[in-house]
C-alpha positions in Angstrom: 15.4 -12.4 26.1 16.3 -15.1 28.6 19.8 -16.6 28.2 21.1 -20.2 27.7 18.5 -21.2 25.2 18.3 -24.6 23.7 17.3 -24.8 20.1 15.3 -27.5 18.3 15.6 -27.2 14.6 12.8 -27.8 12.0 10.2 -28.6 14.7 7.5 -26.9 16.9 7.6 -29.1 19.9 4.7 -29.0 22.3 5.3 -29.2 26.0 4.8 -32.9 26.3 7.2 -33.4 23.4 9.8 -31.2 25.0 9.6 -33.2 28.2 10.5 -36.3 26.3 13.7 -34.8 24.9 16.8 -35.7 26.9 18.4 -32.4 26.5 15.4 -30.3 27.5 16.0 -30.6 31.2 14.1 -27.6 32.7 12.7 -27.4 36.2 9.7 -25.3 35.2 8.8 -27.6 32.3 8.6 -30.6 34.6 6.3 -28.9 37.1 3.2 -29.9 35.0 1.8 -32.2 37.7 1.6 -29.3 40.1 0.0 -26.8 37.8 -3.8 -26.2 38.2 -6.1 -26.6 35.2 -6.0 -23.7 32.8 -7.6 -23.0 29.4 -6.1 -23.8 26.0 -7.7 -21.3 23.6 -7.3 -20.7 19.9 -6.2 -17.1 19.3 -6.5 -15.3 15.9 -3.8 -12.7 15.4 -3.8 -9.9 12.8 -1.0 -7.6 14.0 2.7 -8.1 14.7 5.0 -6.2 17.1 8.7 -5.4 17.1 10.2 -4.5 20.5 13.5 -2.7 20.6 15.8 -0.5 22.7 16.8 3.2 22.1 19.9 2.4 20.1 18.1 0.1 17.7 15.2 2.5 17.5 17.6 5.3 16.4 19.0 2.9 13.8 15.6 2.1 12.5 14.9 5.8 12.1 18.2 6.4 10.3 17.9 3.5 7.9 14.2 4.1 7.5 13.5 0.5 8.0 14.3 -2.8 9.8 17.6 -4.5 9.2 18.0 -8.2 10.0 20.3 -9.7 12.7 22.1 -12.6 11.1 19.7 -12.4 8.2 16.4 -12.3 10.2 14.1 -9.5 11.4 12.2 -10.7 14.5 8.5 -10.0 15.3 6.0 -11.2 17.9 2.2 -11.7 17.9 0.1 -8.8 19.2 -2.6 -10.3 21.5 -4.8 -7.8 23.3 -8.3 -7.5 24.7 -10.0 -7.9 21.4 -8.1 -11.1 20.5 -8.8 -12.6 23.9 -12.5 -11.8 23.8 -12.8 -13.5 20.4 -10.9 -16.5 21.8 -13.2 -16.6 24.8 -16.2 -16.9 22.6 -14.7 -19.8 20.7 -14.3 -21.7 23.9 -18.0 -21.4 24.7 -21.3 -23.0 23.3 -24.1 -20.7 22.1 -25.9 -20.9 25.4 -22.7 -20.2 27.3 -22.1 -17.1 25.2 -25.3 -15.6 26.8 -24.5 -16.6 30.4 -20.8 -17.2 30.7 -18.5 -14.8 32.5 -15.3 -14.0 30.6 -12.4 -15.7 32.3 -9.6 -15.9 29.7 -8.1 -12.6 30.6 -7.3 -13.8 34.1 -5.0 -16.5 32.7 -3.4 -14.3 30.0 -0.7 -13.0 32.4 2.6 -14.1 30.8 4.9 -11.5 29.0 3.4 -12.7 25.7 0.3 -10.6 26.5 2.0 -7.4 27.8 0.8 -4.2 26.2 4.2 -2.5 26.9 7.5 -3.7 25.2 9.0 -6.8 26.7 12.5 -6.1 25.4 13.7 -2.4 25.4 11.5 0.6 25.6 10.0 0.9 22.1 7.4 -1.2 20.3 6.5 -1.0 16.6 3.1 -2.5 15.8 2.0 -3.3 12.2 -1.0 -4.9 10.6 0.1 -8.4 9.6 -1.2 -8.1 6.0 0.5 -4.7 5.5 3.8 -6.1 6.6 3.5 -9.2 4.5 2.6 -7.1 1.4 5.6 -4.9 2.0 7.8 -7.9 2.3 6.3 -9.4 -0.8 7.0 -6.3 -2.9 10.5 -5.7 -1.6 11.8 -9.3 -1.3 9.5 -11.6 -3.3 9.0 -9.7 -6.5 5.3 -9.4 -5.7 4.9 -13.2 -5.1 3.5 -14.7 -1.8 6.2 -15.2 0.9 6.8 -18.8 2.0 6.2 -19.8 5.7 8.0 -22.6 7.4 8.4 -24.3 10.8 11.8 -23.0 11.8 12.7 -23.7 15.4 11.6 -24.2 19.0 13.5 -22.2 21.5 13.6 -23.4 25.2 14.7 -20.9 27.7 14.6 -21.0 31.5 10.9 -20.2 31.7 10.0 -19.4 28.1 9.2 -21.5 25.1 9.2 -19.8 21.7 7.9 -21.3 18.5 9.6 -19.7 15.5 7.9 -19.3 12.1 10.3 -18.4 9.2 9.0 -16.2 6.4 11.2 -16.1 3.3 11.1 -15.3 -0.5 10.2 -18.1 -2.9 13.7 -17.4 -4.4 15.2 -19.0 -1.3 13.3 -22.3 -1.4 16.4 -24.4 -1.8 18.2 -22.7 1.1 15.3 -23.5 3.6 13.9 -26.7 2.0 14.8 -28.8 5.0 12.4 -26.9 7.2 8.8 -28.1 6.9 6.2 -25.8 5.4 3.8 -24.2 7.9 0.5 -26.0 7.2 -3.0 -25.4 8.4 -2.8 -28.2 11.0 -5.6 -28.1 13.6 -3.2 -29.7 16.1 -0.3 -27.3 15.5 0.8 -24.7 18.1 0.8 -22.1 15.3 -0.6 -22.0 11.7 -1.6 -19.3 9.1 -5.1 -19.1 7.7 -7.1 -16.4 5.9 -4.5 -13.6 6.5 -4.1 -14.3 10.2 -1.8 -16.4 12.4 -3.6 -18.8 14.6 -1.9 -19.5 18.0 -2.9 -22.2 20.3 -0.9 -21.4 23.5 -0.2 -24.3 25.8 1.1 -22.1 28.7 -0.5 -18.7 29.1 0.4 -17.7 32.6 4.0 -17.8 33.6 2.8 -17.7 37.3 -0.5 -19.5 37.9 -2.8 -17.6 40.2 -6.1 -19.1 39.0 -7.6 -22.5 38.4 -10.1 -23.2 35.7 -13.1 -25.0 37.3 -16.7 -25.8 36.5 -19.3 -24.4 38.8 -21.7 -27.2 39.6 -24.6 -24.9 40.2 -24.4 -22.8 37.1 -22.6 -25.4 34.9 -20.2 -22.6 33.8 -16.5 -22.5 33.7 -14.9 -20.1 36.1 -11.4 -18.7 37.0 -11.0 -19.5 40.7 -8.1 -18.0 42.7 -5.7 -20.8 43.9 -2.8 -21.0 46.3 0.2 -21.4 46.3 1.0 -19.6 43.1 3.0 -21.9 40.9 5.6 -20.7 38.4 5.6 -22.6 35.1 6.8 -22.2 31.6 5.1 -19.7 29.2 5.0 -19.9 25.5 4.8 -17.5 22.6 5.4 -17.3 18.8 8.2 -15.5 17.0 7.9 -14.6 13.4 11.4 -14.4 11.7 11.4 -12.5 8.3 14.5 -13.5 6.2 16.3 -10.4 5.0 19.5 -10.5 3.1 22.7 -8.9 4.5 22.5 -5.0 4.4 18.9 -5.1 3.1 16.1 -3.2 4.9 12.4 -3.7 5.2 11.2 -0.2 4.7 9.2 1.3 7.5 6.8 3.4 5.3 3.9 1.6 6.9 1.3 2.7 9.4 3.4 1.9 12.5 3.5 3.5 15.8 6.6 3.3 18.1 5.4 3.2 21.7 7.5 4.0 24.7 7.3 1.7 27.8 6.2 4.8 29.7 3.4 5.2 27.2 4.4 8.8 26.6 5.0 8.7 22.9 2.3 9.2 20.3 2.0 8.7 16.6 1.8 11.8 14.5 
């Protein structure tokens, strides 16, 4: 993860909001007037990922589960081809669905969309509902976990919106953090068993511009130059786990090597 992060507690700050904060000085963040037009989709996510290095991977095997760092176990959203195709369709009208060329994949070029691990060489992937059910049984006495707006992290080029998941027994401990609501204007929310992510910066480096073709009246991804580097955003899911407690890994997970040589058995 990038160093020298700035943390904004109890808020998910969109890019415009970050630019208004005095202490969010960031050269990439303020290049918005030079960035070509790009899509702002709504992505439905039903799987989470946990990237790790070899040492931590061995620790997970030994403890048969995931142990928190400072009380948190960190996860990211899995966004692959299927999620992007569904998001593509939501951007189009019924007529466009029949005629429109898919363009969203050309903009989904930031590390948030990488199929291989971003940090370390191993990736665990879990169905979201399976993980939440395990967390509910192990830490919530079978009750539904609580989700809250935890933090916004601003790095050199990355913006991460953190959602906190905790047991109802810890309501008082985290009561100052707003509940995660199904807000249509929020960067991230939870609905019907899925996280909904509305990325504001998908590319990292912008190589395409979203334009309307006057002849076909369709939206297209057109190559642009020069390539502009910009911030990219993603969502982190932080599961609260008490000291020395472990989320058991007896789930349908598959650790994947960056070299793509490992297989589930």
